[in-house]
N, C-alpha and C positions, 0 to 999 in steps of 0.2 A: 504493499499499499504506500504509494507516494505521499509525501508530506505528513507522514505519521511516524511515531515511534515504533508502532507495530505490535506492541505487547502490553498486556495487563499484568501487574504484579499484585498477587494476593498474599497478604500477611495475616497469619494466625497468631496474635499476640499471647494467647493463653498457652498455645503449645510451643510457641517460639519457632515457628516454621514458616516457609514461604515457597511459592511456586509461581510460574508464569504461564500464561496462555496467549495465543495470538488474538490481536484485536478483531473482532467480528466486523467485517466489512458491511454486512447487511444492517447491523445496528448503527455503524458509523454514518451510512447513507440516511438513516432515519432520524438520527439525533446529533450528528456531527462529532460531538466530543464535549469535553469540559462540563458545563452545567447540564446540557442535555443528556449526555451519556450517564452523568452521576445520578440524576434523578431517575433514570430508567433502571439503573442498578438497584436503587432503593426500592422502587415500585416492585421489582421482580423478587428481591431477596430479603427485604426487611419486613418482619410481621407487623401488622397493624397494631397501633397503640403501644409500641415499644418505648420504654422510658429513655429519655435522652442520656441518662447517666448508667444505663444498663450495659453490661458487657455484650449483650446481643445487639446493641446498636452497631451500625455500619458507618465507618468514616472513609469517605472516598475523596481523593485528590484527583483532579482531571485537567487535562489541557486539550486544546483543539488543534485542528489541522494547520492553522496558520501560525501557531506558536513556534518561535525558534527559527522562522523564515525571515526574510527581509521585509515582510509587511510592516509598515510603520505602526508600532504599538502592539505587535504580535507577541505579547509577553505575559498574558493573563492566565491565571489558573483559578479553578474553583474548588472549594472544599465543602462537602455536603454530608449531612447526616440528620437524624431525628434531633430537633433542637431541644436542649435542656432549658432554654429560656422561654420558648413559646409553646412547646409541646406539639408543634407541627413541623412542616419542612423547614430544615435549617440549611442555609446555603450562604456562602460569602466568596468574595472574589478579590484578588490582589494582582498588582503588576510587579515590576522589578525585574529580577533575573532568575528567580526560582523556577518558574514555569518552563522557560527555555531549557534550563539544565536538566529538568525531568525528561524532556523530550530528547535532549542530546544523549541521555543514559539509555534511550531506547524504549521509553514507556509513554503510553497515552493516559494511563490511569493506575493509581494505587488504591486498593481496597483493603481496609484494615478491619479486623473483626477481633472480638475477645477482649482480654485484659491481662496484661503482664503481672507477674507476681511481685515485681519491684520495678522502680523507674528504669526505663530503657530509652535509647533513641534509635531510630532506624538509619542505617548507613548504606547508602547505595552508590557504588562505583561501577557504572556500566552493568556488566552481568553479575557482579558480586554483590550480594545482599547480606547484611548482617544486623542483628540486634545487639546492641552494645549497652553496657551498664551505664546508667545515668544517675545513680544515687548521689554522686558527688555534685551533679548539676541541679538537683531538686532544690528549690529555694532561690536559685539565682534568677535575675531578671533577663529580659530579652537580649539586651546588649551583652551581658556577662556570659550568657549561655552560648551566643553566637561566637564570640571570641574564643571561648574554651574549647568548643568543638573544633574549630579551625586550627587551634594550637595542637590539640590531641591528634588530628589528622595530618598535621604538618602541611597544610595546603590552604593558603588564604582565599583561594577561588571557590572553595566548597560553598554551595548554597544551602542555607539553613532555614527551615521553617520551624519556629519554635513557639512555646508558650512561656508566660511569665508566672510569677507567684500568685496572681489573681486567679488563674485557672486552677492551679494546685489547691487553692482554697475554695474552689468550686463556686466562685462568683459566676453567675450563670451567663453573663455576657462577656466573658473573656474570649479573646480572638487568637488567631494564628498569625504570627508576625514574620516577615521576611525582610531581609536587607535592613534590619534594625528598626525602621520607621514605617514599613509599609504593611498595613493590616488587612487581612481577611477578617474584619472585625465584628461583623453582625451575626447575631443568632446563636452565639456561644460555641462555635466550633472548636475554639481553644479548650473550653470546658470538657467537651467530649474527649479531646486528646488526653487531658489530665485524668479523666475517669478511667482511661485505659492504661494509665501509667506510662504514657508515651510523651516524653519531654520534647522531642524534636524529630524532624526528618531532614537528614543531611544528604546531599546529592552531588555527585561529580560525574559528568558525562563527556564522552569524547567522540560520539558517533555523528555522522553527517545526516542531514535531513534532505534527501533528494526530492526534487520536484519533477513532475511529469514532463513539462515543456519549460525548460529553464529560459530559453530566449523569450518565449511568449510571456512567462511570468514576469521576467525583469522588465519587459516593455510596459506591462500594466503598472508595475510599481513605480517606474518613472513617471508615467502619466499621473498616477495617484499622488506622487510627491508634489508634482507641480500644482495639482488642485489644492493641496494643503497649504503650500507656500503662498498661493494667491488668495487664500480664504480671508475674508475680512477679519476674523478672529485670531488669525495666526499670531500676529505680533503680541497682542495682549495675553494670549495663552502662554507664549514663551516667557513673557516677563513675570506675570503674576500667578499663572496656573488658575486653579479654581477659586483662589482667594479674591479674584476680581468680582465675585458675587457679593462681597460684603457691601460695597457702594452701590452695585446694581440693584440688589434687593432692597436696600434702604431707600433708594430714590423712588421706588414704586410702592413703598409701604408694606413690604413683604418680609422684612427682617424680624425674626422671633425675638422680641425684646421683652425681658423679664417674664419669661415663661409664656410667651404668646399673648401677653396683655396689650401689646402694641406692635405695630409693624415698622416702627422707626426707632433707631437707637441714636441718641443725641451725641454719642461718642464714636459714631461709625468711622469717621475719617481717622480717628486716632488709632484704631485697631484694624484698619483695612490692609488689603494686599499692597497698596501703594506705600502705606507706612512701613510695612515689613521690608519692602524693596529698598526704600530710603535708608532705613536704620540698620538693618541686620543681614541683608542678602550679600552673600560672597560670590556665589556662582549659580548657574542653572544646571539642572540635572534631568536626565531622561531615563526611562525604561529601556530595555533591550531593543535595539534597532529602531527606536522612535525618532521621527523628524521634529516633534514638538517637545522640547526640553521644559515641561510644564512644572517640574518640581524644582525646589530651590534649596541650597544648603545655606544654613543661617549660623552666624556667630553672634550671640547675644551678650553684649558687654554691659552686664549689670552686677554690681557688687552682692546684691541679694542672692544671685544665682551663679556662683562662679563656675567657670568652664562649661557653660550651657551652649552645646553644639547640637544641632538636629537638622534633619532634612524635613522640608515641608514648610508649614502644615497645609493640608487641604482645607478647603472651605469649612467642611462640616465641624471638625474640632476647633477651628478658630472661632466660628460664630457660636459654638456651644460654650466655650470658655470666656466669651465676651458678652455679646448681646443677650444671650439666653439666661445668663446668670447675673446680668447687669454690671459686668466688670469692664472698666475702661483702661485697665493697666495692661498694655500689650506685652511687656516682657513677663509679667506674671502669667498671662494666658499661654505664653509659649512654654513656660516651665510646666504648666498643667498638661499640655500636649505631650511634653517630653516624659513626664511621670506616667501618664496614661499609657504611652507606648512601652515604656520600660516594664511596668507592671503587666502589661498585656491586656488592656480593657478596650472595649468599644467606646469611643469618645461621644457618640450620639446618646447612647443610653446612659453613660455616666453623667453627661451634662444635664440630661432630663431629670435624673433622680435628684441631683443637686438642686436644680431650679424648682423642681416640685417641692422639695422640702422648704425652700425659701418662701414659695407662695403659701404653702400651708402655714408657716409661721406668720406671714403677713396677715392671713385671714383668721388667725387665733386658733387654728386647728392642731398646732404643734408648739409645744413650749421649748424654751431654751434648755430647761432641765432635761427634757426628754432627748434633746440632741447633744447630750454630753457637755452642756454649758456653752456650746458654740454660738457665736454671733451669726444668726441666720438672715441678716438684713441683706438686701441686694448689693452685690459687688464686694462683699466682705472676703478680700483676698486670702487672708490666713485661713478662714473657714474652708474656702474652696480647696486649697492645697491640703489641708488637714483631712477633709473628707475623702480626697483621692486615696490617701494612705489608709484611712480607716475602711473604705470599702474593699480595697485590695486585700486587707488582712482579716476582713469580717470583724472588725474591732468595734465594740460598743454600738453607737448609732449606725455605723457603717454596715453592720450586719443586716439592719432593716432594709438598707438600699441595695444590698448585694445581689438580690434576686430580681431586680428591675422594678419599674415603677408600678406595674399592675399588681405585683405581689405586695409591694410596700404599702400601697393604698388599701389593699384588701386587709392587711394587718392593722394598719392605723385606724381605718374606718373614719368616722365623724364627717362623712361626706367628701373625703379626700379623693375618692374615686372619680368624682365629677371633673377633677383637674389633673387626672393622670393622662398624660398626652401619648397615647399608645393606640395601636390597632392590631387586633389578633395577638396581643401581648408584646409586640414590637414597638419601641419608642419612635415617635414621629421625627422626621428630619428637620433640618434648620431653615425651614421656610414656612410661612403661614399659608395653609391650604386655601384659605379664603381669598387669597390674593393671586393664586395661580391655580385655576380650577381643574385643568386637566391633570396637574400634578396632584391635586386633592383626590380626584377620582382614582388615579393610579396608586396612590397610598391605600385607599380603601380596599382595592381589589387585589393587591399584590400578593403573590403566593407565599411569601415568607413573613407576612405581616406588614404593618405600615412602612412603606419604603418607596423612595423615588427611583431607585436604580433598576426596578423591574420595567420601567417604561421610558423615563426621561423624555416626555412629550414636549420638547422645546418649541414646537411649531406655534404654540399659543402666544409666544412673544413676537411673532413675525409682523402682526399688524397689517397683513396684506390680504383683504377680503377676496380679491380676485384669485389669489393662490388657494385660499380656503375653499373657494368654490370649485376650483380645478381639481384639487386633490381629494376633497371630501364631500363636495356637493353642498356645502354650507358655509357661507361667508363668515359666520360668527366664530368658526373654529380658530380663526386667526387672531383672536383677542382673549387675553388672559381672564378678564373679568366676566366674560359670556360663558354660559354653560351649554348651550345648544351645540350638538355636534361632538362634544368632547369624548363620548363613548367611542366614536369612530377613530378619534385621534389616539386615544390610549390603546385601543386594539392594535392599530398599525405600529405604534412605537414599542408596545409589549413584544411584538413579534420580531422587531428589529433588535431589541435588547436581548432577547432569547438567542437569537442567531450570533450576536456579537460575543455573548458569554460562551457560546458553544464552539465558535471559531477560536476563541482565545484572544480577541482583540479589544481595544479600548473603546468605550462608549463615548468618550470626549470627541473622538473622530467619526465613529461609525453611526452613532445616534445623534449627537449634538451638532456636529458639523455636516453630517450626511454626505460624506465624500464618496459613497458608493450607492448606486441603486440595486435593486434586486438582480437586475440583469448583469450589471457590472460585477456583482458579487459571484454570480453563477459563472461569468467569464474567468474570473480569478480562480474559481475552484476547478474549472476545466483545465486550466494551465498547471495549478498546483497539484491536483490529485489525479487528473486524467478522467474524471467522471463526466459522463454525458448528462449535464444537468441544466434546467432552465431557471430563469429568475423566479417564476411562479413555484417551482419545486423548492427553492431556497425559502421562499416566504412560507410554504406549507411546513417546512421543518420547524420554523419559529412558532407557527400555530400549533403544530403537534406537541411541541414542548410545553407551551403555556397550558394546553389542555391536560397533558399528563400530570403537570404539577397541581392543576385543579383537582384531578381525580385523587391525587395523593392526599391533599389536605381534606378533601370531602371524605375520604376513608377515616380521617381523624375527627370527623364531625362538623367540619365547616360548611356552612350554607350561606344564603343571602343575608341572614341576620347578623352574620359576622363581618360582612363587608361594609364596615361603618368606621366612623371616626368620633372623637370626643364631641360632646354637645356644644362646647365652645365654638367649634368651627361651623357646625350646621344650624345652630339656633341663634348664636349672639353675633351681631354685626361688629366688624372691626371698628376700633375706636376712632374718634375724629382725628386724634394725633397721628393716625396711620396715613394721612395725606391721600394720595391718588387711590388707595384701597379702602378708604373710610366708608363705613356703611355696608361693606360687602360680606355676604355669607355664602357657604358652600351648599348649592342646591343638589345634594347628593342623590336623592331618590330618583328624580327624572334622569339623571346621568347614568345611574345604575341600570334603569330599564333600557336605556339606549344602548349601553354597553353590552348587556346580556343578549339583546337581539342581534347586534352586530356580530356576536360571537356564536350565535346559534345555541345559546344556553336557555334553560328554562327561566322565565322571568320571575316566577314565584319562588323558586329555590335556589337560583343561581348556579345550577348544576348543568354540566354538558348533557345535551340530548344524544340519544342513541345514534341518530343520523349523522351528527357531527362526528361522533367517535368512529363510526364505520367509515366516513369519508377520510378520516386521518389514519385509519389502520390501527386504531387503539381498542378494538373489541375482542382481540384474540387472547 
């Protein structure tokens, strides 16, 4: 199989054994790889209602056919399991260099089962697979573990995916981290690793990844590079990466300020990507083979935080530790990001539980004494830092927050559930859904819980009614505060996101910049793999993955009643101080009706109809 590693590695941690088998080309044609093939493995092999921390849970690392090639941004991998955080599908995605190294070692997927009787790490060097003792690594943070493994193996180029102390303490939203700062952060995949006594996966690969038509492939890549270089967002993405969104969302009134009480943060300029560039940026950085160096290496010169060096941050942790918690201290926010990364926690969930506690205190639902005497006023920097430590170690009040906001609100009670910003148990991202309604719908229906990366429906920012009419038959789709037609928009971009995650490419280019059409993607796959495939067949793969994920979570009890968001978004208009978004609410119910119809799902239950499953080959 061209453009593939060609093998699947299966590891039984209980028995300490491993074996390989050939990647199934039929399955690859149906699900591509990465996210798609991972969920197919879980659907076929994981019993329903398996607890996320059970040894019976399956943990799958997967890469797609464009990973490790010259495709710009072909560096992503997915890690998938039953989530200990949400109780449904767990899945997360990261870039950097780990995914390509997995491919270079000759694998498309690693499937881990069971539980080791003591901490271990998995060492893969091409055809050699070992489980090594990791008892000396248990308790070390992400940075320390990465360095220690590379030193033990005497190879600084070994790629390491590891967990930190938060996962070991079974904080339910701990992630898997690569290249020190790059997290597959959402849904608790690091916690699953810890429950299996697996500290890390370390890989070194030396194999080539041949493509079917090298000349044709290179010609397409050259065209694609030119499209990227000429894109109007190219320059700002190289300079600021996703942190450009601080000022952009603030300008439209969508920046989640003080736990979504307002859409504008008065200190946005001081904590923006532009401020980071001016004060701390040393150089730009990119993932493997990418033409957009959207990450940044920072040196923070602040006596409070000596030797603070980090890569990034992305928009989500930056907004989480500034606007969401009411903090205007940029250096402190960067220290928070660094701590979250070293402990190995999802910054979206972490900033939500902290900001939820602050609003609970503001509303009189939570006393200072119950919070270990901490100052829970907005922007209290010492408290924010202290809570990161406490959550990671399940210390005192941190233990209440360590299972996420839904569990914390259930335990606290007193009406605090009303302000727990989550959907299906996963905390809402760093933008107010009332200000960007396709994103709001996308969060409500996403298969892993409230999440924007399952769709990324950027089109509603286009403000081009003619293009809205051309693409979706509804002019209003081009405007973020309109709800009509957004079911069609989300359907389309969900399928694009599923294909991107399954090819192993970055959604910044594939979804947000839309550098390839369905037919151009098919042309690329014909050159890379040699498949005779059409653009419509590529789109159908995305639709098949979305439907299989829906079946997976339906098996766990999810129906239309769960495709919802907190009442604040659907019942309470945005405040007058939210500027251009003031007065907006999320008209979720009519958008859901439209979305289910577009998907061919039952409008009453939100479940796929038999005819749709037959059309997609999912009834066998």
